[in-house]
PANU-172642 format. One line per 10 residues: number of its first residue (from 1); their letters; for each residue x, y, z of C-alpha. Coordinates in Angstrom, 3 decimals. Example, Ala and Ser with C-alpha at 12.3 -4.5 7.8 and 13.67 -1.06 7.14 Angstrom:
2
1 = AS = 12.300,-4.500,7.800; 13.670,-1.060,7.140;
***
This chain:
704
1 = MVFAAQAEVT = 245.770,115.820,-54.625; 243.005,115.120,-57.178; 243.665,111.614,-58.093; 240.426,111.333,-60.218; 242.009,113.841,-62.756; 245.167,111.567,-63.142; 245.643,108.966,-65.736; 246.037,106.453,-62.890; 243.266,103.835,-62.178; 241.713,105.280,-58.883;
11 = RETFWTISPV = 239.000,107.538,-57.508; 238.810,110.673,-55.462; 237.786,109.867,-51.964; 236.274,113.235,-51.067; 234.885,113.921,-54.577; 232.717,117.126,-54.424; 233.555,117.656,-50.776; 235.445,120.803,-49.984; 238.643,121.068,-47.709; 236.320,122.720,-45.092;
21 = GEALFYGLAA = 234.006,119.683,-45.407; 236.936,117.353,-45.042; 238.021,119.066,-41.879; 234.586,119.096,-40.565; 234.279,115.353,-41.298; 237.532,114.664,-39.306; 236.281,116.642,-36.460; 232.876,114.687,-36.387; 234.894,111.535,-36.809; 237.116,112.491,-33.696;
31 = IASLVFLYGV = 234.043,113.141,-31.596; 232.402,110.039,-32.475; 235.491,108.071,-31.663; 235.812,109.644,-28.296; 232.259,108.932,-27.573; 232.661,105.344,-28.581; 235.844,105.068,-26.516; 234.154,106.625,-23.381; 231.226,104.239,-23.771; 233.303,101.075,-23.922;
41 = YDRFLRYARG = 235.523,102.547,-20.873; 232.343,103.202,-18.895; 230.820,99.755,-19.685; 233.883,97.952,-18.640; 234.233,100.118,-15.550; 230.821,98.649,-14.549; 232.071,95.138,-14.928; 235.177,96.065,-12.834; 232.690,97.089,-10.071; 230.949,93.779,-10.216;
51 = ESDPFDRLSD = 231.401,90.926,-7.761; 234.428,88.558,-8.446; 233.476,85.405,-10.318; 233.992,81.994,-8.643; 235.779,80.546,-11.685; 238.904,81.515,-13.421; 237.776,83.197,-16.576; 241.112,84.134,-17.976; 243.195,81.067,-17.502; 245.078,80.166,-20.830;
61 = LPGRIVRATK = 243.983,83.455,-22.300; 245.612,82.931,-25.655; 243.858,79.578,-26.016; 240.601,81.255,-25.096; 241.048,83.935,-27.711; 241.837,81.410,-30.301; 238.661,79.410,-29.453; 236.541,82.535,-29.429; 237.966,83.659,-32.807; 237.170,80.291,-34.356;
71 = VVFSNENQFK = 233.711,80.326,-32.952; 232.899,83.952,-34.064; 234.518,83.921,-37.479; 233.175,80.449,-38.424; 229.778,81.397,-37.112; 229.389,77.962,-35.860; 227.029,78.694,-33.093; 224.800,80.733,-35.512; 224.371,77.614,-37.916; 223.360,75.407,-35.050;
81 = RDLYAGVMHS = 219.702,74.661,-35.047; 219.148,77.346,-37.655; 220.636,77.359,-41.071; 218.787,80.500,-42.181; 220.188,82.507,-39.244; 223.667,81.013,-39.926; 223.782,82.119,-43.447; 222.209,85.568,-42.580; 224.578,86.359,-39.839; 227.612,85.083,-41.760;
91 = FIMWGFLTLV = 226.818,87.565,-44.713; 226.262,90.330,-42.241; 229.354,89.692,-40.089; 231.734,88.999,-42.932; 230.324,91.862,-45.053; 230.562,94.286,-42.134; 234.039,93.333,-41.141; 235.207,93.676,-44.831; 233.589,97.083,-45.069; 235.336,98.146,-41.768;
101 = IGTTILAIDI = 238.746,96.777,-42.992; 238.255,98.549,-46.416; 237.320,101.718,-44.655; 240.523,101.301,-42.470; 242.683,100.708,-45.392; 241.450,103.817,-47.085; 242.106,105.886,-43.943; 245.702,104.545,-43.776; 246.332,105.641,-47.390; 244.769,109.093,-46.981;
111 = DIWRRVTGSS = 246.030,110.026,-43.496; 249.400,108.073,-43.197; 250.747,106.659,-46.518; 250.093,109.953,-48.683; 251.323,112.253,-45.877; 254.522,110.228,-45.427; 255.414,109.237,-48.991; 253.438,111.911,-51.080; 251.945,109.055,-53.113; 249.111,106.719,-52.938;
121 = FFVGDFYLSY = 248.900,102.882,-53.018; 245.129,103.206,-53.791; 245.792,103.044,-57.433; 246.125,100.653,-60.333; 245.753,96.852,-59.627; 245.218,97.436,-55.805; 242.368,99.789,-56.420; 240.854,97.454,-58.758; 241.053,94.304,-56.467; 239.895,96.531,-53.526;
131 = SFVMDLMGLL = 236.919,97.769,-55.371; 235.804,94.344,-56.596; 236.193,92.798,-53.012; 234.391,95.579,-51.480; 231.348,95.502,-53.967; 231.175,91.638,-53.489; 231.311,91.608,-49.708; 229.153,94.686,-49.371; 226.593,92.802,-51.536; 226.703,89.849,-49.155;
141 = FVVGVGMAIW = 226.291,92.295,-46.242; 223.110,93.920,-47.820; 221.751,90.532,-48.636; 222.217,89.420,-45.088; 220.668,92.460,-43.620; 217.698,91.959,-46.181; 217.289,88.408,-44.849; 217.086,89.702,-41.344; 214.494,92.387,-42.341; 212.510,89.752,-44.055;
151 = RRYGVRHPRL = 212.621,87.407,-40.979; 211.613,90.102,-38.753; 209.024,92.007,-40.685; 207.929,89.671,-43.557; 207.838,86.414,-41.849; 207.650,87.988,-38.360; 209.369,85.109,-36.727; 207.815,84.722,-33.279; 211.048,84.518,-31.326; 212.115,87.976,-32.540;
161 = WGKHTSFEDD = 209.145,89.600,-30.863; 208.515,89.812,-27.219; 208.465,92.006,-24.081; 211.933,93.358,-24.582; 211.515,94.131,-28.357; 212.034,97.828,-28.658; 212.858,100.737,-31.073; 216.690,100.030,-30.755; 216.067,96.615,-32.591; 214.358,98.480,-35.562;
171 = AFVWTLFLLG = 217.007,101.231,-35.398; 219.840,98.660,-35.447; 218.751,96.598,-38.524; 217.587,99.549,-40.513; 220.749,101.508,-39.888; 222.785,98.612,-41.156; 220.418,98.392,-44.293; 220.726,102.192,-44.924; 224.587,102.019,-44.527; 224.827,98.981,-46.847;
181 = VGGYVLEGIR = 222.444,100.221,-49.594; 223.481,103.874,-49.236; 227.098,102.997,-49.981; 225.982,101.539,-53.405; 223.721,104.553,-54.108; 226.755,106.747,-53.559; 228.878,104.648,-55.675; 226.439,104.686,-58.443; 226.015,108.476,-58.243; 229.799,108.921,-58.306;
191 = IVGTEFPEFE = 230.180,106.659,-61.401; 227.476,108.659,-63.278; 229.154,111.937,-62.134; 232.651,110.896,-63.420; 231.063,109.756,-66.803; 231.419,106.013,-66.322; 235.193,105.323,-66.145; 235.691,102.015,-67.822; 237.739,100.570,-65.014; 234.811,101.076,-62.577;
201 = TVSFVGYFVA = 233.136,98.042,-63.994; 234.978,96.027,-61.384; 232.581,97.708,-59.026; 229.855,95.702,-60.477; 227.128,96.475,-57.969; 227.802,100.244,-58.035; 228.163,100.248,-61.755; 224.765,98.495,-62.189; 223.211,101.004,-59.825; 224.819,103.846,-62.019;
211 = LVFDTAGMTQ = 223.368,102.244,-65.265; 219.999,102.287,-63.567; 220.273,106.069,-62.600; 221.723,106.808,-66.120; 218.580,105.162,-67.631; 216.291,107.139,-65.326; 217.811,110.207,-66.809; 220.436,111.417,-64.146; 222.901,113.709,-65.581; 226.547,114.500,-64.569;
221 = GLAESLYWFG = 225.409,117.706,-62.915; 222.644,116.235,-61.027; 224.931,113.458,-59.840; 227.510,116.030,-58.481; 224.665,117.856,-56.678; 223.205,114.692,-55.130; 226.582,113.158,-54.128; 227.306,115.962,-51.751; 224.007,115.552,-49.864; 224.306,111.610,-49.964;
231 = WWSHAILALA = 227.842,111.771,-48.879; 227.053,113.722,-45.750; 223.920,111.736,-45.020; 225.942,108.513,-45.234; 228.914,109.846,-43.275; 226.790,111.287,-40.433; 224.738,108.003,-40.131; 227.931,106.020,-40.061; 229.537,108.185,-37.351; 226.469,108.168,-35.218;
241 = FVAAVPYAKP = 226.445,104.280,-35.484; 229.996,104.217,-34.367; 229.245,106.568,-31.286; 226.140,104.429,-30.347; 227.832,101.115,-30.305; 228.588,100.990,-26.555; 225.163,102.278,-25.648; 222.720,100.115,-27.535; 222.291,96.820,-29.286; 225.453,97.051,-31.340;
251 = LHMITSFANI = 227.525,96.508,-28.072; 226.923,92.771,-28.594; 229.672,93.129,-31.472; 232.097,93.715,-28.454; 230.432,91.861,-25.573; 229.639,88.669,-27.532; 233.339,88.000,-28.296; 234.321,88.783,-24.821; 231.616,86.507,-23.352; 232.840,83.587,-25.608;
261 = VTADEKAGKR = 236.447,84.401,-24.393; 235.551,84.268,-20.726; 233.169,81.306,-20.882; 233.380,78.383,-18.546; 233.652,75.120,-20.577; 231.845,73.367,-17.837; 229.203,75.844,-17.288; 225.993,74.362,-16.057; 227.742,71.039,-15.728; 229.150,72.372,-12.490;
271 = LPKVPADASP = 227.905,75.145,-10.550; 229.678,77.826,-8.451; 230.144,77.138,-4.718; 228.554,79.320,-2.096; 231.357,81.245,-0.328; 232.255,79.450,2.929; 231.693,82.722,4.928; 228.342,83.590,3.401; 225.478,84.062,5.711; 221.852,82.942,4.830;
281 = EEIGYVSEDD = 221.018,86.490,4.160; 223.893,86.727,1.487; 223.264,83.454,-0.346; 221.975,83.884,-4.010; 220.890,86.809,-5.852; 219.873,89.077,-3.125; 220.408,92.445,-4.873; 222.061,93.821,-7.919; 225.318,94.049,-5.976; 225.589,90.246,-6.204;
291 = FSWKAMLDFD = 225.952,90.213,-9.992; 229.527,89.119,-10.792; 231.259,90.911,-13.632; 230.656,87.775,-15.729; 227.041,87.959,-14.948; 226.802,91.582,-16.242; 228.865,90.556,-19.293; 226.223,87.752,-19.874; 223.474,90.372,-19.718; 225.188,92.756,-22.195;
301 = ACTKCGRCSD = 226.037,89.924,-24.633; 222.434,88.945,-25.048; 221.256,90.038,-28.576; 217.535,89.236,-28.120; 217.809,86.571,-30.808; 215.412,84.246,-28.921; 217.174,80.988,-29.713; 217.153,80.046,-26.004; 213.355,80.610,-25.855; 212.818,78.548,-28.929;
311 = ACPAKASGRN = 214.759,75.619,-27.442; 213.266,75.866,-23.835; 211.068,72.852,-23.264; 209.394,74.760,-20.360; 208.365,77.637,-22.571; 207.094,75.050,-25.187; 204.980,73.539,-22.522; 203.348,76.696,-21.572; 205.121,77.107,-18.326; 205.999,80.670,-16.912;
321 = LDPRDVILDL = 209.547,80.603,-18.192; 211.311,82.455,-21.038; 215.093,82.225,-20.604; 215.682,85.321,-22.801; 213.320,87.340,-20.701; 214.979,86.198,-17.516; 218.341,87.332,-18.676; 216.981,90.668,-20.205; 214.874,91.340,-17.017; 217.959,91.070,-14.891;
331 = KTYRDSIADG = 219.865,93.400,-17.349; 217.071,96.029,-17.298; 216.984,96.035,-13.499; 220.701,96.417,-13.295; 220.600,99.475,-15.767; 217.787,100.880,-13.866; 219.468,100.710,-10.520; 222.514,102.228,-12.193; 220.266,105.139,-13.348; 218.927,105.728,-9.786;
341 = GETIDIVADG = 215.861,103.240,-10.013; 213.933,101.674,-7.256; 215.375,98.640,-5.420; 213.116,95.444,-5.424; 213.800,91.684,-4.659; 215.462,89.992,-7.543; 213.382,86.805,-7.056; 210.279,86.204,-4.927; 207.111,84.134,-4.579; 204.506,86.811,-4.941;
351 = GTSVIASESM = 204.797,90.524,-4.499; 207.013,92.700,-6.436; 210.350,91.227,-7.910; 212.333,91.197,-10.897; 211.784,87.401,-11.567; 208.824,85.434,-10.349; 209.596,82.339,-8.344; 207.310,80.321,-10.654; 209.752,81.047,-13.532; 212.575,79.461,-11.623;
361 = ESCMACMACM = 210.482,76.408,-10.485; 209.626,75.960,-14.198; 213.261,75.354,-15.247; 214.170,71.818,-15.924; 217.918,72.410,-15.694; 218.112,70.800,-19.237; 220.653,73.289,-20.562; 218.906,73.590,-23.923; 219.022,77.341,-23.508; 222.782,77.351,-23.116;
371 = DACPVDIEHL = 223.233,75.012,-25.861; 221.369,77.159,-28.248; 222.924,80.394,-27.203; 225.372,81.633,-29.862; 227.269,83.748,-27.313; 227.743,81.356,-24.485; 225.421,82.913,-21.906; 225.354,80.906,-18.954; 221.575,80.875,-18.023; 221.651,77.996,-15.674;
381 = THFTEMNRRL = 224.095,79.774,-13.223; 221.786,82.724,-12.874; 218.775,80.497,-12.566; 220.587,78.394,-9.689; 221.552,81.665,-7.642; 217.907,82.662,-7.683; 216.903,79.082,-6.618; 219.279,79.460,-3.793; 217.716,82.620,-2.801; 214.240,81.173,-2.773;
391 = TETGQQQEPV = 215.576,78.083,-0.793; 217.196,80.389,1.807; 213.946,82.277,2.233; 211.767,79.235,2.315; 210.070,80.048,-0.772; 210.353,76.780,-2.653; 207.293,74.818,-3.357; 206.196,72.394,-0.590; 206.991,69.219,-2.755; 210.481,70.323,-3.187;
401 = QEAMMNIFSN = 210.869,71.202,0.595; 209.469,67.795,1.388; 211.841,65.979,-1.011; 214.840,68.063,0.623; 213.710,67.029,4.092; 213.551,63.255,3.025; 216.926,63.527,1.520; 218.256,65.224,4.627; 216.700,62.650,7.106; 216.853,59.353,4.934;
411 = GNAFGDPQRK = 219.385,60.050,2.100; 216.755,59.680,-0.471; 213.967,61.556,-1.973; 211.347,58.900,-1.227; 211.745,59.088,2.524; 212.199,55.461,2.881; 214.574,53.992,5.460; 218.179,53.598,4.099; 218.180,49.945,5.341; 215.659,49.341,2.392;
421 = RADWTDELDF = 218.068,50.853,-0.361; 219.097,47.413,-1.426; 215.802,45.651,-1.202; 215.718,45.663,-4.967; 218.404,42.780,-4.997; 216.046,40.400,-3.134; 214.465,39.125,-6.321; 217.900,38.201,-7.951; 219.090,34.625,-7.949; 222.553,35.801,-7.344;
431 = EIPDAREESV = 224.270,37.988,-4.703; 225.484,41.543,-5.413; 228.904,42.007,-4.230; 229.306,44.633,-1.336; 232.095,46.994,-2.211; 232.504,47.825,1.449; 233.755,44.337,2.081; 235.695,43.365,-1.110; 237.888,44.988,-3.773; 236.094,45.618,-7.072;
441 = EFLWYVGDYP = 236.917,47.276,-10.393; 233.709,49.200,-10.584; 231.769,50.857,-7.722; 228.231,50.961,-9.033; 226.409,53.891,-7.788; 222.759,52.539,-8.119; 220.969,55.821,-7.393; 217.584,56.679,-5.762; 215.108,55.780,-8.409; 216.601,52.295,-9.288;
451 = SYDERNRRVA = 216.832,51.515,-5.612; 213.321,52.771,-4.545; 211.069,53.131,-7.391; 209.301,49.921,-8.395; 209.359,50.572,-12.072; 213.143,51.584,-12.029; 214.129,48.605,-9.924; 213.658,46.519,-12.977; 216.487,48.726,-14.436; 218.658,47.837,-11.497;
461 = RAMARIFEEA = 218.165,44.103,-11.767; 218.710,44.328,-15.502; 222.039,46.027,-14.944; 222.990,43.495,-12.314; 222.244,40.767,-14.747; 224.306,42.348,-17.535; 227.332,42.790,-15.076; 226.992,39.144,-13.966; 226.791,37.923,-17.556; 229.838,39.744,-18.648;
471 = GVSYGILYED = 231.958,38.910,-15.449; 232.249,42.536,-14.509; 234.041,43.148,-11.134; 231.700,45.362,-9.393; 229.972,46.009,-5.971; 227.585,48.537,-4.439; 227.443,50.628,-1.239; 224.214,49.054,0.000; 222.689,51.391,2.726; 225.758,53.674,2.696;
481 = EQHDGNDVRR = 224.733,55.056,-0.702; 222.939,58.432,-0.488; 221.375,60.708,-2.936; 224.032,61.981,-5.385; 222.741,65.617,-4.990; 222.789,66.878,-8.639; 219.207,68.005,-8.566; 219.538,69.006,-5.026; 222.089,71.484,-6.093; 220.062,72.728,-8.907;
491 = VGEEGLYEML = 216.982,73.623,-6.920; 219.198,75.709,-4.694; 219.936,73.574,-1.542; 223.572,73.981,-1.553; 224.184,73.129,2.152; 222.440,69.773,1.690; 224.560,69.237,-1.428; 227.677,69.664,0.410; 226.520,67.334,3.166; 225.564,64.626,0.553;
501 = VEDNVAAMDD = 229.016,65.108,-1.082; 230.735,64.530,2.292; 228.878,61.674,3.173; 228.973,59.896,-0.252; 232.913,60.651,-0.503; 233.434,59.245,2.979; 231.477,56.070,2.066; 233.546,55.581,-0.978; 236.871,56.437,0.577; 236.264,53.281,2.815;
511 = CDFEKIVCTD = 236.069,51.015,-0.203; 238.730,49.582,-2.541; 237.731,50.265,-6.120; 239.223,51.715,-9.327; 236.234,53.290,-11.210; 232.609,54.407,-10.610; 229.754,53.403,-12.827; 226.332,55.209,-12.550; 222.883,54.218,-13.566; 221.601,57.750,-13.661;
521 = PHSYNTFLNE = 223.099,60.342,-15.909; 222.419,63.000,-13.102; 224.705,61.045,-10.799; 227.231,60.722,-13.776; 227.245,64.483,-14.132; 227.755,65.489,-10.584; 230.388,62.861,-9.915; 232.207,63.640,-13.096; 232.092,67.465,-12.996; 231.215,68.731,-9.459;
531 = YPEMDESFDY = 232.321,66.237,-6.719; 236.101,66.769,-7.769; 235.616,70.452,-7.184; 234.123,69.897,-3.836; 236.733,67.346,-2.640; 240.051,67.327,-4.259; 240.570,63.585,-3.258; 237.670,62.496,-5.474; 239.555,61.840,-8.758; 237.948,58.584,-9.885;
541 = PVFHYTQLVE = 237.115,57.816,-13.427; 233.324,58.058,-13.739; 231.271,56.268,-16.477; 227.668,56.211,-17.269; 226.537,52.413,-17.585; 226.030,52.737,-21.347; 229.691,53.622,-21.740; 230.685,50.464,-19.890; 228.037,48.181,-21.701; 229.428,49.460,-25.015;
551 = TLVDEGRLGL = 232.880,48.279,-23.993; 231.478,44.913,-22.871; 229.712,44.624,-26.261; 232.834,45.649,-28.250; 234.834,42.924,-26.286; 232.384,40.243,-27.013; 231.737,39.649,-23.296; 227.947,39.506,-23.777; 228.035,37.254,-26.679; 225.373,39.184,-28.796;
561 = SGSELSAQTV = 225.168,38.505,-32.461; 223.538,41.863,-33.318; 220.408,40.091,-34.551; 218.471,39.077,-31.536; 215.688,41.715,-31.642; 215.836,42.451,-35.344; 211.972,42.421,-35.623; 211.721,45.581,-33.450; 211.680,49.256,-34.332; 212.620,51.638,-31.554;
571 = TYHDPCHLGR = 213.576,55.179,-31.082; 215.927,56.659,-28.501; 215.787,59.672,-26.158; 219.039,61.460,-25.410; 218.845,62.303,-21.601; 219.940,65.771,-21.070; 222.630,65.002,-18.377; 224.387,62.360,-20.587; 223.972,64.223,-23.847; 223.897,67.877,-23.886;
581 = YNGEYEAPRE = 225.650,68.096,-20.655; 228.464,65.719,-21.286; 228.365,65.139,-24.998; 227.755,61.195,-24.899; 225.639,60.402,-27.822; 227.114,57.433,-29.495; 227.576,54.937,-26.573; 223.822,54.393,-25.896; 223.124,54.085,-29.788; 225.904,51.514,-30.289;
591 = VIRSTGVNLA = 224.568,49.468,-27.353; 220.880,49.723,-28.739; 222.156,48.685,-32.248; 223.967,45.682,-30.797; 220.556,43.923,-29.962; 219.732,44.140,-33.623; 216.729,46.534,-33.516; 215.949,49.154,-36.107; 216.862,52.497,-34.643; 214.808,55.379,-35.753;
601 = EMPRNRDESF = 215.932,58.736,-34.791; 213.376,61.491,-33.571; 213.842,64.760,-35.459; 215.037,66.285,-32.097; 217.914,64.271,-31.104; 221.443,64.362,-29.794; 222.137,68.077,-28.528; 218.695,69.064,-29.806; 216.877,66.511,-27.628; 213.683,67.585,-25.914;
611 = CCGGGGGGLW = 213.773,67.401,-22.040; 211.410,64.893,-20.281; 210.738,67.479,-17.700; 212.164,65.724,-14.811; 215.447,67.696,-14.237; 215.987,70.627,-11.805; 213.484,69.154,-9.469; 210.705,68.829,-12.037; 210.347,65.209,-10.932; 209.129,66.461,-7.504;
621 = LDQEEESKPS = 206.548,69.107,-8.892; 203.235,69.243,-10.399; 203.360,71.881,-13.067; 200.526,73.735,-14.659; 201.165,73.427,-18.379; 199.627,73.222,-21.709; 201.154,69.691,-22.336; 203.641,67.660,-20.364; 207.104,67.744,-22.103; 206.990,63.865,-21.940;
631 = EERLREALED = 203.554,63.768,-23.756; 205.031,65.996,-26.452; 208.125,63.901,-26.776; 206.040,60.597,-27.158; 203.972,62.431,-29.778; 207.165,63.144,-31.646; 208.243,59.618,-31.416; 205.020,58.360,-32.948; 204.159,61.209,-35.518; 207.425,63.025,-36.504;
641 = TEAGTSVERF = 209.931,60.130,-36.626; 210.214,58.671,-40.172; 209.315,55.151,-38.964; 206.076,56.677,-37.530; 203.607,54.310,-35.876; 205.975,51.353,-36.412; 208.045,52.651,-33.583; 207.164,50.187,-30.837; 209.440,51.140,-28.040; 210.750,54.388,-26.681;
651 = VVACPMCATM = 214.285,53.651,-25.340; 215.720,55.666,-22.353; 219.075,55.669,-20.539; 217.981,57.581,-17.396; 215.639,56.504,-14.542; 214.181,59.880,-14.238; 213.302,59.771,-17.942; 211.688,56.291,-17.482; 209.522,57.769,-14.781; 208.527,60.912,-16.627;
661 = YEDGRKTGDY = 207.709,58.945,-19.771; 205.764,56.357,-17.959; 203.716,59.190,-16.629; 203.385,60.867,-20.058; 202.399,57.448,-21.593; 199.500,57.331,-19.263; 198.255,61.030,-19.229; 198.876,61.343,-22.994; 196.842,58.237,-23.742; 199.779,56.451,-25.395;
671 = EEDIDIVDIS = 199.758,53.234,-23.310; 198.462,51.182,-26.338; 200.779,52.774,-28.811; 204.383,52.540,-27.402; 206.339,50.907,-24.438; 208.897,52.687,-22.334; 212.185,50.535,-21.983; 215.538,51.208,-20.605; 218.672,50.215,-22.623; 219.548,47.745,-19.956;
681 = ELIVEALDTK = 216.312,46.053,-20.214; 216.603,45.958,-23.997; 219.948,44.098,-23.478; 218.585,41.657,-21.155; 215.771,40.728,-23.589; 218.485,40.320,-26.206; 220.414,37.985,-23.954; 217.267,36.037,-23.139; 216.395,35.751,-26.898; 219.868,34.499,-27.548;
691 = AGAVGSETTP = 219.460,31.994,-24.846; 216.052,30.789,-26.183; 214.412,31.701,-22.889; 211.882,34.256,-24.111; 208.337,33.362,-24.780; 205.824,35.345,-26.587; 204.492,36.815,-23.275; 207.766,37.777,-21.968; 208.538,41.548,-21.181; 211.771,43.261,-20.200;
701 = ASAD = 210.601,42.531,-16.610; 212.384,39.148,-17.193; 215.412,40.978,-15.903; 213.723,40.343,-12.558;
***
């Protein structure tokens, strides 16, 4: 059928292409499809050979698919942290999908509908609507690819270039560009060759291109000649792209969706257990055989976008860590082994290994990389497996080993006797209830730093004062409290972590209480997300102290008017384990505002907060770095915040943050510029102001 010769509004699909050419095209399309299908089959066969994953990744599969569909089709992860990339990717993805759907519709008409009915639906109003939509969405596709090319080659965005940048990255983006632009060139040539049918104005981009060609002197005969060469060039490029999808960067169009479908909603917040029957020689990433199928899917889902690298505070501080490179190094090694490459250690301190131990020691376990990743790669899980390997082989740095020994021997990282854990209470003028001896509503887990570190003991005393003022029913474990284990687990000491869980749970089981409240977000995280996985009987409601204090403020139990500290301007740092880990951003801010201060937000706040550097064992290590994360954060507070140098106080809600920022305040020479204060100390100062008990020389230490 030659529809172009009919009076109907349509176009001939294989214009200037002979029946032999059509047959050849279908043959090549069949080959490309088979190569594609085999590649997908082979790729998923590799996953099937991988180790089983410790978490159920397919529970509520319909719900997972719905969530992944929403994430992918809304491009919400792409817009996060980078508006330009969000717009760019949306244009490319929606344009590409529309072109694929349009091609599929055309194939259905030619290969099914016409053969069954003898007529075509690719005519009249349908054809006009189809042509307009395809031109519009194709234009968005070309604009999106153009934005990608400009960012890569014009701006040369640093995160797009690195050790794993290769020819396939160039080939991918330029192939998309040629496919998009080539389609309009072909359309323009065809419109010239068919003498500008009036109805083709709906193909507004192609019609414009045709007018340009006509102005340049293209004749109908030349158009017919050029169309044949152009059509075949375009067809072969498109089929080659289809065939290459499972073998190169375009694979992410499949694996990204699969990775989001199978993501663990608590990834990073909780870590996989070590199998009970695993010997020391089997713990962590020993070889490529230890990669689970989900780990391999993570590797293949990585698009090299570098968002994780941009978000990583360790990399920004000049440490030897680039989250993207770690994932891609593991992928490259896995692929090399599959191709018969040499086996080497996955991670080691010195010598030849896939990943250097220094890279893992640089990680702060802040989860910024995971939060920034648009395809839900679970970096922290891989990092922890490598830390476990370093721990089992005795390759962790000496300060970490010393801290682990202190925790093992004394239940705290300081190495102080357990009997001194409650010495911070000595300076209070009231008794702290003993939860082991009386029933309480809240079991207060004080934590290591508020118990032993002199600076953070002020925080513990401030919290006790707040609980007393509000009449909270609370108690502590005294010397029966041990380290919570959150960071112990993240440096790879799983055995010690399990021991701490067992001891803390046993101590709590001997008490009569309803809820747990934590000083430290690290404790809050592991009690909330990990202890229940380790011990099913641990099912208590868990709160960070700011959540409890917010309730006390809302109920009027502290009697604050909201104007006590109105002369002060402060900024607030979101701790990773409270904010990014567990999504609590508003409770601390509401408590801060209840004192009457002017709260000025730093540019990087909430889920984009910049880590203090203390997580993942960072508190126990001295790192070689260009600038401390704490110094950079204080600089941001004073220089990048709208309130500028009028910011008097840097407010924290985490004892580790307080420690790191007190250190950064000294090493960064900010001692005269800004004070570090915990939210609990701010509340106590407001209470003292309300009571008229604060003199000009009084500091938050009045909580003592």
